[in-house]
C-alpha positions, -999 to +999 in steps of 0.1 A: +710-697+135+743-683+122+772-708+127+799-684+120+815-673+153+830-642+137+798-625+128+797-591+145+770-582+168+739-564+153+731-535+176+704-519+155+675-540+166+656-567+147+658-570+108+629-567+085+637-598+065+625-631+080+647-655+059+673-659+087+677-652+124+700-627+140+715-635+174+721-604+194+754-604+213+755-582+243+789-570+255+797-559+289+801-522+291+831-524+315+850-549+294+866-545+259+850-563+229+860-599+226+853-626+201+823-648+205+831-682+219+813-713+209+811-725+245+796-693+257+761-696+269+735-687+242+719-653+247+682-652+248+665-656+214+655-624+197+618-618+191+607-625+156+604-593+136+569-583+125+555-594+091+554-570+062+526-546+066+524-548+104+528-515+123+562-510+140+545-507+174+537-544+173+574-553+177+587-556+213+623-557+225+632-591+241+630-589+278+664-584+294+679-570+262+690-534+266+676-509+243+697-490+218+698-460+241+711-483+270+739-497+249+757-464+247+790-465+266+791-447+299+808-414+303+845-418+305+845-452+289+866-457+258+847-457+226+845-487+203+871-473+181+896-474+210+892-511+215+919-534+202+907-561+178+919-594+191+945-612+173+933-638+148+900-621+144+896-605+110+887-569+109+850-559+107+855-540+075+870-571+057+842-594+067+814-599+042+785-621+055+772-647+031+740-640+012+710-654+030+692-682+012+662-670-010+629-685-003+603-685-030+569-671-023+536-684-036+523-664-066+497-637-057+462-640-072+464-606-089+495-613-109+478-636-135+451-610-142+478-583-146+496-605-171+464-610-191+458-573-192+493-567-204+488-592-232+455-576-243+471-542-243+500-554-265+475-570-289+455-537-291+487-518-299+495-543-327+460-539-342+462-501-341+496-502-357+483-525-385+453-503-392+474-472-392+497-488-417+468-497-440+455-462-441+489-445-441+514-467-457+538-438-462+543-437-424+553-474-424+576-467-453+593-440-433+596-462-402+611-490-422+635-467-440+646-452-407+651-487-392+671-498-422+692-467-421+698-473-384+710-508-390+733-498-419+747-464-411+776-468-434+755-476-465+752-450-492+717-434-490+694-437-520+689-406-541+660-384-529+627-388-547+600-362-551+570-372-530+539-381-548+503-375-536+499-413-532+524-433-512+549-457-527+541-493-519+565-513-498+586-540-515+568-567-497+534-554-508+516-572-536+507-552-567+470-558-562+470-542-527+490-513-540+465-504-568+436-505-544+454-478-524+468-456-551+440-457-577+410-456-554+384-429-552+393-393-545+375-371-521+354-339-526+337-317-501+308-293-507+305-260-488+278-255-479+259-287-483+225-272-480+219-246-508+192-229-528+186-227-565+208-200-581+231-197-551+269-204-551+285-235-537+322-243-532+337-277-542+371-289-529+387-321-542+417-341-531+434-374-540+435-368-578+465-370-601+490-341-602+479-315-627+450-337-638+419-324-655+388-331-635+352-328-647+325-318-622+291-333-629+257-328-614+233-356-608+197-356-594+201-393-586+232-415-583+220-435-613+219-405-636+247-401-662+253-366-649+253-331-663+287-315-669+290-283-650+327-274-654+363-286-660+389-279-634+427-285-631+443-301-601+475-287-587+507-308-582+493-324-551+461-335-568+439-309-551+415-285-568+389-259-558+359-248-578+329-225-572+296-237-588+262-221-592+234-243-583+210-248-613+178-229-609+158-258-624+165-280-594+136-291-572+139-295-535+156-326-521+190-344-524+214-339-553+249-353-561+281-337-573+306-361-589+342-353-599+357-375-626+394-374-635+400-374-673+419-405-685+416-422-651+391-442-631+394-418-601+360-404-591+346-388-560+310-382-550+294-359-525+257-352-517+240-319-511+205-308-503+183-282-520+166-264-492+129-259-498+114-255-463+126-221-451+105-194-469+088-168-448+053-152-453+036-123-438+000-112-445-013-077-439-045-092-425-056-127-415-093-120-412-116-108-441-143-117-465-142-128-501-131-100-524-109-082-499-074-072-510-046-081-486-008-076-490+016-106-489+053-103-481+075-133-490+112-142-484+134-172-489+124-183-524+147-189-554+158-157-572+134-147-599+111-177-597+073-174-601+053-181-569+019-196-573-008-188-547-034-216-540-064-216-517-068-246-494-055-271-520-028-272-546-050-289-571-066-268-599-056-234-610-038-210-586-058-179-575-028-157-582+008-158-594+035-136-579+071-130-591+101-132-568+129-107-573+167-113-576+169-121-538+140-145-538+116-121-521+082-105-528+073-073-510+037-061-505+021-079-533-018-076-535-038-108-532-075-110-534-093-132-509-111-159-529-144-176-521-146-203-496-164-217-466-167-194-437-141-201-410-105-211-412-089-214-446-053-216-458-032-197-483-005-218-500+025-201-517+046-225-538+078-217-557+074-229-593+111-240-595+122-247-560+089-262-549+093-244-516+061-241-497+049-217-471+013-215-458-007-191-437-042-195-422-069-170-430-102-167-412-129-161-438-160-141-427-195-149-439-211-126-465-243-108-457-256-093-489-285-070-493-309-064-523-332-035-530-361-039-555-372-012-579-408-017-565-422-039-538-458-038-551-466-038-588-489-054-613-482-082-637-466-075-670-444-049-653-406-048-653-390-056-619-354-044-614-331-047-583-298-036-569-275-055-545-243-053-525-222-076-504-219-105-529-186-122-539-163-103-563-173-109-599-196-138-592-230-145-608-261-140-586-289-165-593-324-152-588-351-177-578-389-172-573-402-186-540-378-216-540-341-222-549-350-255-564-352-257-602-339-232-626-334-195-617-357-170-634-328-147-641-290-142-635-273-110-624-235-104-628-218-088-598-188-065-601-154-071-586-167-054-555-196-078-553-223-053-562-249-047-590-271-016-595-306-014-611-300-047-628-327-057-653-347-083-637-377-097-653-413-089-664-438-101-639-459-129-654-497-127-652-497-160-634-483-145-603-508-132-578-504-117-543-473-121-521-441-135-536-405-140-525-374-135-545-342-155-535-308-141-545-279-167-543-242-161-550-230-188-573-195-191-558-199-175-523-232-193-517-243-162-499-281-158-499-307-131-493-345-131-498-369-102-505-406-103-502-429-083-526-465-082-538-481-086-572-510-063-573-542-071-592-555-051-621-585-029-612-597-013-645-626+012-650-652+011-678-683+028-690-707+028-719-708+055-745-742+066-731-759+062-698-793+056-713-809+048-746-838+034-765-840-001-779-820-003-812-794+022-800-758+012-808-733+018-780-695+015-775-673+013-744-645+033-728-620+015-705-588+022-686-565+002-662-564-030-682-531-046-692-515-033-722-523-048-755-548-072-740-582-082-753-611-072-732-643-092-734-677-076-729-705-096-713-741-086-707-765-100-682-737-111-659-715-097-632-680-098-620-685-133-608-690-145-643-719-155-664-736-134-690-735-134-728-705-123-747-716-095-769-684-076-778-646-074-774-619-049-780-581-045-776-564-020-753-535+002-762-500+002-748-512+018-716-541-006-711-568+019-722-595+019-748-620+045-761-652+040-781-641+004-785-665-024-793-702-021-802-735-034-790-771-028-803-797-026-776-823-052-784-859-043-789-871-062-759-846-047-735-861-028-706-847-011-676-810-013-666-784-032-685-751-042-668-720-049-688-690-068-674-656-061-691-629-087-683-592-086-695-581-118-711-546-116-696-547-096-665-581-109-654-591-073-645-628-068-643-648-036-648-686-030-651-706-005-671-743+003-666-769+015-691-805+024-686-829+015-714-858+038-719-892+026-730-898+032-767-930+052-775-939+026-801-929-010-807-894-013-822-886-042-845-849-050-840-837-082-856-821-107-832-783-108-832-765-142-837-741-154-809-710-133-808-675-147-814-645-124-806-624-122-837-595-109-816-591-141-797-577-159-827-553-131-834-542-131-798-535-168-799 
């Protein structure tokens, strides 16, 4: 309640603040305004205004209290300005009501959390400022100088100094901290960082001394002493730029470029990579057989380096060597397909310097060679020749008899096209009889082919020098179809199946023939028909000759002949 009787009436409705109460004073519309009397009856209490946040509709005008619209003076009534202020009552404009007493409110729950967040934010700003000052002390120097100049505007400014590449330490900074900032490592950048042997590479360095001489070194590993590539001079801000050529002797992998300032401990290190995984390969064919020529196109190798071509594995000798041009490319180089197992194989192309590798699969077809003999039926002691195609290029062809086990009976050399023509084979031995099989095996391609053929028997002919004679007559023999230069034994009393008595022998000529060879005396007791069997000692050929013995008109005395021993047998042996 307000105890001051001179407080003017509030005609604007309830107040928003709830720290004190407002007593509405209703004046009669037909009477002039008068001062409030202490003994006047108390007007009805005004309704408590709504709490903060409540909608305005929740407040209701006290019952019996006229609304603002009802308090307007009626038509013809004098306005409030026409009323006379009673004497002794101070004017409304001169009255100032006392300030209402303030009432403390309980702290809200969210205010403590907001306070903590503010403290954390301030701490973060302090940390950022400290870190920024460590990495950029010149900025702190500028801030401090500006603060000092603001505090002492009348002081004489210090003479201007030429800025150095490294910042000047603050007076409060210890000498140790200052040296760690000003004499630390410089910085170099490589452009590009992935290069190839023989290509160019840019090197940019900063943080070195003004007009300093900087040596640029190459290192394969960080522990290497380094190979000097060039000397460069930094400008007044300690910056330099150089263009280097990557050594062609480098292998693929990581390398290092180090810049060393002469007469100082300032160094800078940067890493680069020798690219060895981007070559490209194109083959004119990806299917073929050993010996075929295909064209290979290569790109992406080091300029002018040799390129070795391997087959399935990089061990051993390469099958071919190509040469890259100044752009690291090879166009349409011929490569011969080597030997290998039928199916999928791999060509490997490796740069001799860059060690760049590119591979391509190749499907190797099987070889199906053919062989033609000079004769498919012939007798022993004859020369057998053969011709073949479809073998591997330049390989040796092993020739086996009836089985590929053991040693070959002969070897034939194939041409670069895998062929051989009328190659000298071998002389058929007398031990071979009947059907035989020759096996031809490529030594590297392992391609095989077999040919069947027949060893024909010798079938000679023979006859005596006479078809008939008397006892005591000396006869000789004529023969043909035996082996050349072989001894023919003559038996009497036997047949082709054997038996009989050796009575003579003779030697055939180079064609296996003989004429008037050997001799035999018809014994005195011989009668009728005599059959002679002629058998070749090497060929085994057998021939017969018949002779009819006529009866002598009188007895004939023919001395008996001793057992015959062939003198040619010893010579033959």
